[in-house]
Backbone bond lengths (Angstrom), bond angles and torsions (degrees), N, CA, C in turn:
res aa  C-N    CA-C-N  psi(-1)  N-CA   C-N-CA  omega(-1)  CA-C   N-CA-C  phi
1 M - - - 1.469 - - 1.516 110.06 -
2 S 1.375 115.87 -27.70 1.474 119.06 179.14 1.506 112.12 -61.16
3 L 1.336 116.01 -39.22 1.463 120.43 178.28 1.565 110.06 -61.46
4 I 1.342 113.91 -46.38 1.495 118.73 -178.28 1.503 109.54 -62.64
5 R 1.329 118.73 -40.64 1.439 122.75 178.01 1.498 111.06 -64.12
6 D 1.290 116.91 -43.17 1.482 122.71 179.94 1.500 110.12 -59.58
7 L 1.410 116.83 -48.59 1.445 121.49 178.68 1.509 115.08 -60.89
8 A 1.359 113.29 -40.69 1.483 119.79 178.96 1.498 111.48 -65.49
9 D 1.373 115.68 -39.69 1.457 119.88 179.81 1.556 110.48 -65.06
10 Q 1.336 115.54 -36.27 1.412 119.73 178.07 1.566 110.57 -62.79
11 I 1.327 114.45 -44.48 1.478 118.12 -179.36 1.515 110.06 -62.62
12 V 1.293 117.45 -49.10 1.466 121.79 -175.66 1.552 107.97 -60.33
13 A 1.348 118.67 -45.56 1.439 121.02 179.78 1.551 112.83 -64.32
14 A 1.338 115.66 -37.78 1.487 118.71 179.32 1.511 113.08 -71.35
15 Q 1.381 116.15 -27.32 1.475 118.57 -177.38 1.441 113.18 -100.73
16 S 1.362 118.94 10.17 1.493 121.26 -172.83 1.484 111.82 -65.81
17 T 1.288 118.84 -22.81 1.483 120.63 -177.94 1.532 112.64 -101.99
18 A 1.313 116.00 7.80 1.465 120.12 -175.12 1.518 114.19 -90.72
19 D 1.292 117.48 2.17 1.479 123.89 178.64 1.516 111.50 61.20
20 L 1.329 116.85 33.42 1.427 121.06 178.53 1.559 113.52 -95.16
21 A 1.340 115.07 -22.05 1.486 119.52 -174.94 1.533 109.21 -82.09
22 I 1.307 112.66 142.48 1.504 120.55 170.69 1.558 105.97 -128.19
23 P 1.324 118.17 156.07 1.476 118.38 -179.43 1.496 113.35 -54.19
24 I 1.348 112.45 135.81 1.484 116.44 177.30 1.518 107.88 -76.90
25 P 1.374 116.39 130.84 1.504 120.01 -178.96 1.533 110.73 -64.68
26 R 1.344 113.35 158.70 1.422 120.01 176.32 1.538 107.43 -78.92
27 Y 1.348 116.70 122.36 1.448 122.14 -179.59 1.525 112.67 -84.33
28 T 1.312 114.23 147.05 1.444 122.81 179.80 1.523 109.13 -136.25
29 L 1.330 118.83 174.21 1.432 120.79 176.94 1.564 111.81 -59.29
30 S 1.319 115.31 -36.56 1.445 119.93 179.43 1.525 112.78 -82.73
31 S 1.273 117.80 -16.32 1.434 122.37 177.93 1.579 108.80 -135.26
32 P 1.362 114.53 77.26 1.488 118.30 -172.85 1.535 109.88 -76.13
33 P 1.318 118.31 166.75 1.425 122.06 178.69 1.516 111.78 -71.24
34 P 1.361 115.96 157.06 1.487 117.58 179.18 1.505 111.14 -60.06
35 K 1.370 116.00 157.07 1.466 119.64 179.21 1.506 108.34 -115.81
36 I 1.292 115.57 146.51 1.483 122.27 175.45 1.532 106.62 -90.56
37 D 1.320 117.89 130.96 1.414 124.13 -178.69 1.568 109.16 -86.50
38 N 1.344 117.08 86.89 1.425 120.39 -176.41 1.576 112.16 -68.03
39 E 1.325 116.82 -32.82 1.451 121.50 -170.53 1.499 111.86 -72.45
40 H 1.351 119.51 -36.42 1.450 120.02 -173.39 1.498 115.68 -106.59
41 A 1.359 117.42 2.25 1.424 121.96 178.35 1.526 110.68 -65.58
42 I 1.321 116.69 146.14 1.464 121.98 -176.45 1.540 107.99 -74.58
43 D 1.350 117.85 -46.25 1.443 122.12 -175.02 1.500 109.26 -155.44
44 H 1.317 116.59 -179.59 1.459 122.91 -177.54 1.568 112.52 -69.77
45 Y 1.343 114.85 -21.68 1.474 118.34 177.37 1.516 111.16 -70.73
46 E 1.341 115.86 -35.03 1.488 118.60 175.26 1.537 111.37 -67.41
47 L 1.303 115.22 -41.74 1.478 120.28 178.39 1.541 109.29 -64.17
48 A 1.286 115.48 -45.19 1.503 117.82 -179.53 1.514 111.71 -63.88
49 G 1.285 117.23 -42.91 1.461 121.14 177.97 1.453 114.82 -60.97
50 A 1.376 114.26 -42.19 1.482 118.64 178.41 1.553 110.26 -68.04
51 L 1.332 116.45 -40.90 1.450 120.32 178.40 1.517 112.35 -62.14
52 A 1.328 115.86 -44.17 1.504 121.63 178.42 1.566 109.35 -63.00
53 A 1.345 117.00 -40.62 1.442 121.16 -178.38 1.558 109.74 -63.59
54 I 1.333 115.60 -42.47 1.511 119.42 177.64 1.550 108.19 -59.43
55 E 1.249 116.27 -45.95 1.525 121.31 -176.56 1.546 109.79 -66.24
56 L 1.328 117.01 -24.75 1.473 121.09 176.26 1.547 110.78 -86.30
57 G 1.309 118.70 -0.38 1.456 121.69 175.13 1.467 115.77 95.69
58 F 1.321 119.52 10.60 1.484 120.67 176.69 1.514 112.76 -76.27
59 I 1.293 116.36 141.91 1.485 118.66 178.13 1.498 109.84 -65.54
60 Q 1.332 117.75 168.84 1.442 121.77 -172.56 1.531 112.71 -62.28
61 A 1.296 118.36 -44.19 1.489 119.65 179.98 1.505 112.45 -60.88
62 D 1.357 116.23 -39.09 1.475 119.28 178.32 1.514 110.01 -73.45
63 A 1.328 119.07 -36.19 1.440 120.51 -179.95 1.541 109.59 -65.77
64 N 1.329 117.41 -38.11 1.465 120.49 178.17 1.521 108.76 -64.99
65 T 1.287 116.97 -45.18 1.483 121.67 178.35 1.533 111.59 -60.12
66 L 1.330 115.93 -44.54 1.448 120.18 179.76 1.528 111.31 -66.97
67 G 1.334 119.18 -36.93 1.426 120.59 176.66 1.495 111.62 -57.08
68 K 1.330 117.46 -47.37 1.466 121.00 178.46 1.517 110.10 -61.84
69 A 1.348 116.17 -39.41 1.454 120.19 -178.17 1.510 110.67 -64.16
70 F 1.326 117.26 -40.03 1.415 121.87 -178.92 1.556 109.13 -64.84
71 S 1.273 117.81 -44.09 1.434 121.56 176.39 1.534 112.66 -57.63
72 R 1.346 114.49 -48.13 1.514 116.96 178.88 1.500 111.29 -64.30
73 M 1.343 118.12 -39.23 1.486 121.03 177.00 1.515 112.46 -58.47
74 V 1.334 116.02 -44.79 1.489 120.22 -178.22 1.503 108.71 -61.30
75 H 1.346 117.81 -46.10 1.465 119.84 -176.65 1.544 112.36 -72.95
76 H 1.359 115.38 -32.76 1.498 117.13 175.51 1.508 114.30 -69.36
77 D 1.337 113.83 -36.89 1.465 119.28 -175.04 1.503 113.81 -92.32
78 G 1.332 116.29 -8.15 1.432 119.37 176.07 1.483 115.74 82.28
79 G 1.305 119.54 22.90 1.411 119.86 174.94 1.565 112.36 162.59
80 F 1.312 116.05 165.73 1.493 120.11 -176.28 1.514 108.65 -89.97
81 N 1.321 114.91 131.28 1.475 120.44 176.13 1.506 107.53 -139.80
82 P 1.333 119.01 104.22 1.505 121.54 -179.45 1.469 115.97 -57.86
83 L 1.303 117.82 -19.27 1.496 121.99 -179.66 1.514 110.64 -76.93
84 K 1.322 118.18 -17.59 1.442 119.39 179.92 1.509 110.65 -89.65
85 W 1.336 117.03 143.78 1.447 124.24 179.23 1.529 106.02 -120.79
86 P 1.363 119.88 130.69 1.449 120.67 179.07 1.507 113.38 -51.72
87 S 1.306 118.88 126.02 1.454 120.39 -172.66 1.537 113.67 -149.34
88 R 1.355 117.29 2.45 1.411 118.45 -178.53 1.542 109.74 -114.20
89 P 1.342 117.06 150.02 1.482 121.33 -174.41 1.564 111.12 -54.11
90 E 1.361 120.19 -36.72 1.405 120.83 -179.50 1.565 114.17 -67.35
91 H 1.319 115.14 -23.46 1.443 117.27 175.17 1.509 112.45 -68.50
92 F 1.272 117.87 -26.20 1.473 122.32 -176.71 1.544 111.76 -110.64
93 D 1.352 115.49 9.40 1.462 120.06 177.40 1.495 111.77 57.99
94 L 1.348 117.60 39.11 1.479 120.90 178.10 1.501 109.94 -74.24
95 L 1.301 116.21 163.21 1.460 121.10 -178.56 1.490 110.80 -53.39
96 P 1.303 120.71 130.86 1.471 123.85 -176.87 1.535 115.25 -80.00
97 W 1.344 116.64 -16.36 1.438 118.82 -172.39 1.533 111.87 -99.13
98 T 1.338 114.85 159.93 1.430 117.47 178.82 1.542 111.62 -82.84
99 R 1.304 116.22 170.32 1.496 118.75 178.55 1.485 112.81 -56.17
100 N 1.288 116.76 -41.87 1.478 119.75 -178.93 1.520 115.65 -63.51
101 M 1.371 113.98 -20.30 1.461 118.99 -179.16 1.499 113.44 -96.93
102 N 1.373 114.49 -4.09 1.468 118.40 -174.94 1.546 108.52 -106.00
103 P 1.335 114.06 114.05 1.527 116.84 -178.01 1.513 113.12 -70.03
104 N 1.312 117.26 -14.52 1.500 119.32 -179.49 1.565 110.42 -99.57
105 A 1.299 118.37 7.38 1.473 119.68 -179.63 1.488 111.72 -67.84
106 F 1.285 119.02 144.80 1.435 122.54 174.07 1.526 110.99 -79.60
107 A 1.293 114.72 160.53 1.471 121.77 -175.71 1.567 107.93 -54.00
108 E 1.329 111.81 146.33 1.471 118.87 -177.53 1.494 113.54 -77.32
109 C 1.309 117.24 146.74 1.437 121.36 170.56 1.547 110.32 -126.42
110 P 1.293 120.00 169.99 1.513 119.75 -175.12 1.569 107.20 -60.56
111 K 1.323 113.87 144.37 1.455 121.45 178.18 1.532 110.77 -63.39
112 R 1.276 115.64 -32.53 1.480 121.03 178.56 1.561 109.60 -117.63
113 L 1.283 115.30 102.36 1.482 121.41 -177.75 1.521 110.83 -85.87
114 G 1.312 118.94 -4.62 1.448 122.90 171.98 1.523 111.35 68.95
115 L 1.308 114.94 -155.43 1.492 119.30 178.76 1.511 108.49 -66.62
116 Y 1.337 116.79 129.27 1.455 122.73 -170.50 1.584 105.78 -122.42
117 G 1.338 113.56 112.10 1.465 117.64 -178.71 1.554 110.21 -96.69
118 V 1.336 116.17 131.09 1.470 121.86 178.57 1.514 103.28 -102.77
119 M 1.354 117.28 118.69 1.427 121.21 -168.20 1.582 110.18 -120.97
120 P 1.308 117.70 149.28 1.482 121.69 -172.85 1.487 113.92 -84.42
121 D 1.344 119.64 -18.53 1.481 117.80 -176.59 1.539 110.03 -156.91
122 A 1.322 116.69 176.76 1.474 120.85 -177.00 1.490 113.28 -67.97
123 D 1.343 116.94 -32.59 1.471 119.49 177.08 1.477 112.94 -62.02
124 W 1.299 118.84 -39.13 1.457 122.74 174.99 1.498 112.20 -68.15
125 V 1.309 113.76 -37.64 1.543 117.08 175.51 1.514 110.63 -61.15
126 K 1.339 118.77 -40.48 1.467 122.15 178.36 1.482 110.37 -62.57
127 R 1.317 119.08 -41.82 1.487 123.49 178.97 1.496 108.71 -63.86
128 M 1.310 119.74 -40.42 1.471 121.41 176.91 1.541 112.64 -65.64
129 V 1.284 115.52 -38.64 1.448 118.80 177.10 1.511 109.83 -64.21
130 D 1.303 117.78 -42.62 1.507 122.97 177.17 1.516 111.31 -60.68
131 A 1.341 115.94 -33.85 1.428 121.93 -179.60 1.516 112.46 -85.69
132 E 1.343 117.46 0.83 1.447 125.07 179.54 1.497 112.32 57.38
133 L 1.327 116.58 38.74 1.448 121.82 172.42 1.603 107.97 -64.07
134 P 1.332 117.27 133.71 1.439 117.69 -173.09 1.523 114.88 -63.26
135 T 1.341 116.07 -40.62 1.459 121.58 -176.68 1.498 110.73 -138.90
136 V 1.333 117.67 138.00 1.466 121.48 178.40 1.507 109.24 -140.07
137 Q 1.296 114.99 147.25 1.504 121.27 177.21 1.548 105.64 -121.94
138 L 1.347 113.00 133.96 1.473 120.10 171.99 1.528 106.45 -91.07
139 R 1.284 113.95 108.81 1.517 120.07 178.99 1.581 106.24 -110.38
140 L 1.298 114.09 81.17 1.456 123.47 -175.00 1.558 106.05 -94.00
141 K 1.358 111.90 134.33 1.469 116.33 177.73 1.562 107.61 -118.27
142 S 1.316 113.05 107.85 1.488 117.96 179.73 1.550 111.36 -160.44
143 D 1.264 116.63 152.50 1.466 121.82 174.32 1.521 111.89 -103.67
144 D 1.358 115.48 -0.87 1.456 120.35 -179.68 1.538 107.67 -85.41
145 Q 1.339 115.16 108.00 1.464 119.87 -176.83 1.555 114.47 -60.92
146 A 1.349 114.64 -38.78 1.446 120.14 178.92 1.543 109.06 -64.07
147 K 1.288 116.63 -41.44 1.510 121.61 -177.97 1.528 107.52 -67.30
148 I 1.310 116.35 -42.25 1.498 120.84 -178.87 1.503 109.58 -58.37
149 K 1.363 113.59 -48.48 1.460 119.39 -177.04 1.520 111.42 -63.57
150 K 1.326 116.04 -42.39 1.451 120.86 -178.87 1.520 111.27 -67.15
151 Q 1.325 116.63 -43.33 1.498 118.89 -178.03 1.507 110.54 -67.41
152 I 1.315 118.84 -38.51 1.453 120.73 178.47 1.532 111.24 -65.86
153 S 1.310 116.39 -44.53 1.411 122.31 177.61 1.564 111.96 -57.67
154 E 1.318 115.83 -49.42 1.454 119.41 177.04 1.473 114.84 -60.86
155 A 1.340 118.47 -38.81 1.397 125.42 176.34 1.534 112.11 -63.51
156 V 1.336 115.67 -48.83 1.479 119.59 178.23 1.571 110.36 -61.12
157 N 1.288 115.95 -43.30 1.495 119.10 -179.62 1.530 109.04 -62.94
158 A 1.301 118.04 -37.90 1.481 122.23 -176.82 1.529 108.75 -67.49
159 A 1.291 118.56 -37.78 1.463 122.38 -179.16 1.494 116.30 -83.32
160 A 1.334 115.57 -13.44 1.451 121.29 -179.95 1.504 112.35 -58.74
161 D 1.350 117.91 133.85 1.492 122.08 176.99 1.528 111.59 59.66
162 S 1.301 116.79 27.11 1.508 119.11 177.19 1.537 110.26 -114.87
163 K 1.263 116.71 -176.02 1.453 123.13 176.50 1.496 115.02 -87.85
164 T 1.356 114.63 -0.36 1.459 122.32 -173.10 1.525 110.83 -103.22
165 L 1.371 115.12 129.35 1.461 119.73 174.46 1.515 108.14 -91.58
166 L 1.301 116.37 132.94 1.516 124.46 -174.76 1.529 111.28 -111.54
167 F 1.372 113.65 120.19 1.464 119.88 168.10 1.484 110.90 -108.60
168 I 1.307 116.70 143.56 1.455 124.71 179.97 1.542 107.13 -105.17
169 N 1.299 115.74 123.44 1.459 121.53 177.58 1.557 112.51 -78.73
170 D 1.343 115.85 126.18 1.445 121.70 172.83 1.562 116.94 76.08
171 Y 1.346 116.68 -53.92 1.424 119.98 -168.04 1.524 112.29 -82.34
172 W 1.322 116.67 74.50 1.442 121.52 -169.72 1.537 111.91 -73.21
173 E 1.316 117.71 -34.92 1.483 120.75 179.25 1.575 110.12 -63.98
174 Q 1.287 114.00 -45.12 1.482 117.03 179.70 1.544 110.31 -70.28
175 A 1.327 116.72 -32.50 1.459 120.94 177.25 1.521 111.36 -63.37
176 I 1.336 115.05 -42.10 1.464 118.47 179.50 1.539 109.72 -67.77
177 E 1.295 117.93 -41.51 1.465 122.98 178.19 1.519 111.75 -58.73
178 A 1.288 114.01 -42.88 1.494 119.42 -176.54 1.542 113.53 -80.94
179 G 1.317 115.69 -13.39 1.508 120.22 -178.90 1.519 112.45 76.06
180 A 1.327 116.23 42.80 1.454 120.43 177.18 1.499 110.79 -68.60
181 Y 1.345 115.84 163.16 1.458 121.19 178.20 1.490 109.45 -71.91
182 G 1.321 117.92 -40.21 1.449 118.53 -177.09 1.560 112.74 -160.23
183 V 1.332 114.99 174.02 1.459 123.35 179.38 1.515 106.99 -125.93
184 H 1.322 116.09 144.97 1.440 122.28 170.62 1.522 111.24 -116.63
185 L 1.330 115.27 126.05 1.438 119.19 -177.00 1.566 112.91 -122.08
186 G 1.287 118.64 147.43 1.494 121.70 171.45 1.511 108.42 -88.02
187 Q 1.301 114.07 167.86 1.457 119.44 -177.50 1.564 111.27 -58.92
188 E 1.336 114.85 -35.80 1.465 118.80 -178.47 1.493 112.50 -70.04
189 D 1.358 116.74 -19.89 1.406 120.88 -177.97 1.560 116.24 -84.59
190 M 1.346 112.06 -16.82 1.481 120.75 -174.62 1.536 111.67 -68.88
191 E 1.312 116.53 -24.38 1.454 118.57 179.99 1.540 113.62 -78.40
192 T 1.315 116.24 -22.80 1.478 120.60 -173.66 1.529 109.99 -109.34
193 A 1.294 118.98 -26.64 1.476 119.28 -179.41 1.534 110.38 -74.47
194 D 1.388 113.30 145.24 1.424 121.58 176.83 1.560 109.10 -81.05
195 L 1.285 118.28 89.94 1.456 121.42 -173.13 1.525 109.76 -68.06
196 D 1.357 118.40 -31.84 1.458 118.18 177.01 1.512 111.28 -66.32
197 A 1.356 118.88 -35.07 1.450 120.40 178.99 1.502 111.19 -67.96
198 I 1.331 118.17 -39.22 1.430 121.21 177.78 1.551 109.62 -66.31
199 R 1.324 116.28 -44.97 1.475 119.45 177.14 1.524 113.68 -60.78
200 N 1.338 116.62 -47.15 1.464 120.70 -178.52 1.527 112.62 -67.69
201 A 1.315 118.93 -23.05 1.438 122.25 177.29 1.498 111.72 -80.51
202 G 1.354 116.42 -11.33 1.475 120.15 175.51 1.520 111.62 87.16
203 L 1.349 116.84 11.30 1.470 119.21 -179.56 1.545 109.88 -77.92
204 R 1.309 116.80 146.64 1.466 118.65 172.44 1.481 107.47 -79.94
205 L 1.352 113.78 152.75 1.435 121.64 -178.74 1.505 110.72 -125.15
206 G 1.374 114.52 123.15 1.453 119.91 172.29 1.576 109.14 -108.24
207 L 1.293 116.70 137.40 1.432 122.20 -178.95 1.505 114.24 -118.15
208 S 1.334 118.62 135.91 1.470 123.05 177.27 1.581 109.95 -81.72
209 T 1.254 116.37 140.19 1.459 122.55 175.25 1.564 108.39 -136.10
210 H 1.331 115.54 151.40 1.441 120.42 -179.29 1.503 112.96 -132.43
211 G 1.358 117.75 25.97 1.417 122.75 179.82 1.480 113.81 156.17
212 Y 1.300 118.68 -178.78 1.480 123.95 -175.42 1.511 112.69 -57.24
213 A 1.295 119.72 -49.99 1.462 123.46 -174.25 1.579 109.94 -58.50
214 E 1.331 113.91 -45.83 1.450 116.20 -176.92 1.555 112.53 -74.29
215 M 1.356 116.37 -29.05 1.477 117.32 172.76 1.515 111.79 -65.75
216 V 1.350 116.26 -40.85 1.497 118.94 179.49 1.544 109.21 -65.40
217 Y 1.323 117.59 -39.57 1.482 121.77 176.11 1.478 111.11 -63.42
218 A 1.308 118.41 -47.37 1.464 122.79 179.91 1.546 111.48 -60.45
219 D 1.284 117.40 -34.78 1.474 121.51 -179.16 1.606 108.99 -60.32
220 R 1.255 118.98 -30.80 1.419 122.00 -178.18 1.478 113.84 -62.32
221 F 1.373 117.58 -22.53 1.432 123.29 -179.88 1.518 114.76 -97.49
222 C 1.344 116.00 -6.14 1.467 123.34 -177.88 1.570 111.02 44.49
223 P 1.340 114.21 65.00 1.475 116.78 -178.54 1.527 111.00 -74.52
224 S 1.324 116.36 176.86 1.463 120.10 -179.85 1.488 111.13 -74.61
225 Y 1.319 116.67 -37.58 1.472 120.98 174.62 1.549 108.95 -148.08
226 I 1.303 113.20 162.83 1.498 119.93 175.72 1.478 108.89 -123.90
227 A 1.346 115.24 129.38 1.492 122.20 178.91 1.555 105.58 -97.62
228 M 1.297 116.87 139.02 1.518 120.88 -175.75 1.579 106.62 -127.46
229 G 1.276 115.49 128.36 1.443 119.89 175.94 1.476 111.46 175.22
230 A 1.319 121.29 -166.61 1.489 121.11 -1.07 1.481 106.99 -78.79
231 V 1.353 116.43 133.45 1.461 121.84 178.64 1.503 109.06 -64.76
232 F 1.320 117.15 -46.76 1.469 122.61 -176.39 1.529 106.27 -127.93
233 A 1.339 115.30 167.25 1.432 119.70 174.49 1.473 114.76 -61.62
234 T 1.328 115.19 140.15 1.493 119.02 -179.45 1.549 109.74 -141.15
235 P 1.332 116.61 138.27 1.436 119.44 178.91 1.542 112.12 -87.35
236 I 1.340 115.53 -4.32 1.490 121.25 -173.59 1.519 109.83 -69.48
237 K 1.305 117.92 -36.81 1.442 118.67 -171.61 1.551 109.79 -146.36
238 Q 1.275 118.22 139.21 1.492 122.54 175.76 1.493 108.48 -71.57
239 M 1.336 117.18 116.72 1.446 121.66 -175.75 1.514 112.22 -96.75
240 P 1.324 116.77 146.23 1.483 121.09 -176.90 1.544 111.44 -76.10
241 T 1.332 118.20 -16.75 1.424 120.19 -178.61 1.560 109.48 -134.49
242 A 1.294 116.99 162.82 1.478 120.86 178.90 1.566 108.68 -68.49
243 P 1.348 115.20 158.46 1.488 117.32 177.37 1.532 109.91 -53.62
244 Q 1.326 114.47 139.16 1.482 120.39 -171.55 1.515 112.26 -84.59
245 G 1.320 118.93 -27.57 1.477 121.43 178.08 1.490 113.65 78.98
246 L 1.301 115.77 165.68 1.478 121.56 -175.46 1.523 113.32 -67.72
247 G 1.339 118.12 -37.84 1.444 118.69 179.17 1.475 112.79 -58.37
248 R 1.304 119.83 -47.26 1.431 120.40 179.13 1.495 112.15 -69.17
249 L 1.330 116.40 -39.20 1.513 118.64 177.48 1.543 108.79 -54.24
250 Y 1.295 117.53 -47.28 1.465 120.90 -176.27 1.566 109.15 -59.98
251 Q 1.271 117.51 -40.78 1.509 120.59 177.90 1.554 109.60 -69.63
252 Y 1.314 119.31 -39.99 1.470 121.20 178.35 1.538 109.78 -60.57
253 A 1.361 113.94 -45.02 1.462 117.12 -175.95 1.532 110.67 -66.99
254 K 1.294 118.15 -33.42 1.451 121.05 179.00 1.534 110.79 -67.02
255 L 1.385 114.15 -41.99 1.486 119.11 -178.26 1.521 112.96 -66.96
256 M 1.377 114.48 -43.47 1.430 121.14 -172.14 1.542 114.39 -99.26
257 S 1.295 115.05 27.23 1.479 121.49 -171.39 1.529 113.45 -65.34
258 Q 1.323 117.80 -16.61 1.490 119.30 176.46 1.527 112.71 -70.79
259 Y 1.321 115.23 -13.69 1.511 119.64 -179.84 1.522 112.10 -103.58
260 P 1.303 117.59 155.66 1.476 121.83 160.93 1.559 104.64 -63.75
261 L 1.284 113.87 133.48 1.496 118.48 -174.43 1.520 109.72 -125.89
262 V 1.364 114.30 140.12 1.496 121.81 -179.39 1.543 106.01 -122.79
263 A 1.314 117.31 122.79 1.461 122.62 172.42 1.535 108.29 -90.24
264 I 1.304 117.19 135.15 1.475 118.24 -175.99 1.580 109.66 -146.95
265 G 1.278 113.55 151.66 1.465 120.42 174.21 1.484 115.95 112.58
266 G 1.340 115.69 102.39 1.497 121.17 172.21 1.550 114.90 69.82
267 I 1.324 114.52 18.60 1.490 119.49 -176.25 1.555 109.65 -85.53
268 D 1.289 115.25 131.38 1.478 120.09 177.62 1.501 111.49 -133.91
269 E 1.314 116.57 -169.88 1.457 120.11 -177.51 1.569 112.91 -64.26
270 G 1.350 114.09 -26.31 1.457 117.37 178.27 1.504 116.68 -76.42
271 S 1.316 116.57 -17.20 1.460 121.85 -177.68 1.527 116.54 -119.25
272 I 1.320 116.39 -12.97 1.472 120.44 -170.39 1.482 113.98 -63.89
273 H 1.348 117.96 -28.50 1.484 117.72 -179.61 1.489 110.69 -72.57
274 A 1.366 117.75 -43.13 1.445 121.80 177.79 1.491 111.97 -61.92
275 V 1.352 115.53 -40.75 1.467 118.74 176.31 1.513 112.35 -63.88
276 A 1.276 119.24 -44.24 1.484 122.42 178.29 1.537 112.58 -60.46
277 Q 1.353 115.07 -29.61 1.478 120.08 177.85 1.511 114.27 -69.19
278 S 1.321 117.82 -12.33 1.487 124.59 -174.43 1.604 110.21 -68.18
279 G 1.291 114.40 -24.19 1.501 116.06 -174.37 1.505 112.66 113.32
280 V 1.326 118.53 -7.29 1.456 121.64 174.11 1.503 110.41 -67.20
281 G 1.332 115.10 148.48 1.460 117.75 176.84 1.521 115.88 -95.97
282 S 1.293 114.13 5.21 1.473 118.98 -179.44 1.551 108.99 -156.51
283 V 1.284 115.41 147.78 1.463 123.51 174.89 1.522 107.62 -128.38
284 A 1.337 115.73 122.72 1.422 120.11 179.45 1.569 111.24 -95.35
285 V 1.319 115.86 137.11 1.458 122.23 179.78 1.546 108.14 -134.70
286 I 1.303 112.25 158.85 1.503 119.28 178.29 1.519 107.26 -128.71
287 R 1.329 115.38 -74.87 1.448 120.07 -174.06 1.537 113.32 -68.03
288 A 1.337 116.59 -26.29 1.485 119.78 178.69 1.501 109.08 -61.08
289 I 1.321 118.98 -20.24 1.486 122.49 177.43 1.555 109.97 -106.68
290 T 1.318 116.40 -51.08 1.474 119.30 -170.72 1.541 111.76 -70.54
291 H 1.364 117.66 -24.53 1.455 122.10 179.52 1.487 111.50 -96.17
292 A 1.306 119.11 0.72 1.502 119.53 -179.25 1.526 109.73 -78.97
293 K 1.323 114.32 150.07 1.463 119.77 178.46 1.523 110.56 -67.72
294 N 1.324 112.87 -35.54 1.490 119.01 178.15 1.498 106.81 -129.01
295 P 1.340 118.49 91.20 1.498 121.77 -176.73 1.537 112.74 -56.03
296 K 1.295 117.61 -40.13 1.456 120.39 -177.27 1.558 110.99 -63.25
297 A 1.297 114.37 -43.86 1.441 119.58 175.27 1.489 114.34 -65.99
298 A 1.367 114.05 -35.93 1.476 117.23 178.13 1.553 110.99 -65.05
299 I 1.298 115.71 -36.62 1.480 119.40 179.51 1.503 108.58 -62.25
300 K 1.305 121.89 -46.81 1.476 123.90 -179.76 1.517 109.43 -61.44
301 H 1.322 116.09 -42.99 1.481 120.40 -178.99 1.526 110.02 -63.31
302 L 1.291 118.17 -46.01 1.450 122.79 -179.48 1.558 110.18 -62.36
303 Q 1.330 116.07 -40.99 1.450 121.02 179.86 1.544 111.10 -63.15
304 E 1.299 115.14 -37.74 1.467 121.73 177.25 1.524 109.85 -64.93
305 L 1.332 116.16 -43.29 1.437 120.40 -179.10 1.509 112.71 -67.15
306 M 1.310 116.97 -26.17 1.464 121.89 -179.95 1.534 112.21 -73.20
307 K 1.301 119.53 -24.13 1.412 124.45 -176.18 1.526 110.17 -58.49
308 T 1.329 116.17 137.34 1.467 120.25 -177.75 1.473 110.86 -109.20
């Protein structure tokens, strides 16, 4: 165990300036600390990588994923180097083929989706279409099925024959019925949604991810785009993980660069330029538009800030 601890300490020390660490949460009986899987690890590099990841504040699923990635990296590169961080698809055992070679891939969308507005209703979608926002998502929260159907239909009609690509959050069945451009699903929705129906209808699919483990899982479905966050704290939605920060976002973008990528979560005019520099092709915002005195002017300002 002393060798594993020494290797982990080397990794943590080498990565201390990479902005990957976030504060480790306070553990309780109901929320115990992550565990290292000693029995199923391939080698001490996997254990050291997982231990280092935990000390850098990664959740257990991500730490386990990173442990395996460290092991693969060591064997691929021919030796242990704590200055290196896993960043290539082969380190994470991502799918080796391109979208065109994958019969189960979802329909393609532009690599750069640009400024991406997440809007609460069809009226806001219409305003975004009028402002020629490149991409918009209807994130409607309602239990009224008639309202859901009406809102989605109005949003789809508003975006038809426009410069705006419309994704519908969660309501994939209604999105198929209305002929939407695409659907956006969270990780929790992937188990209940009929992904074959979405694929066969020709809709694009965007998937939310909140760290390494969920990105690796999302890759198995070859979605149209992958959303990564939350980059910063946001009051809009209760997130399953702590804000990831810019350092992690930059690493995520490097790893998943074969996909169109969307950064999301707490992004505003003060941070959007740094986020856009990460390599993502799209930045999603909510309050930066909906809380602006002049949303149309805010859109143009945000787009200028995104330019690299």
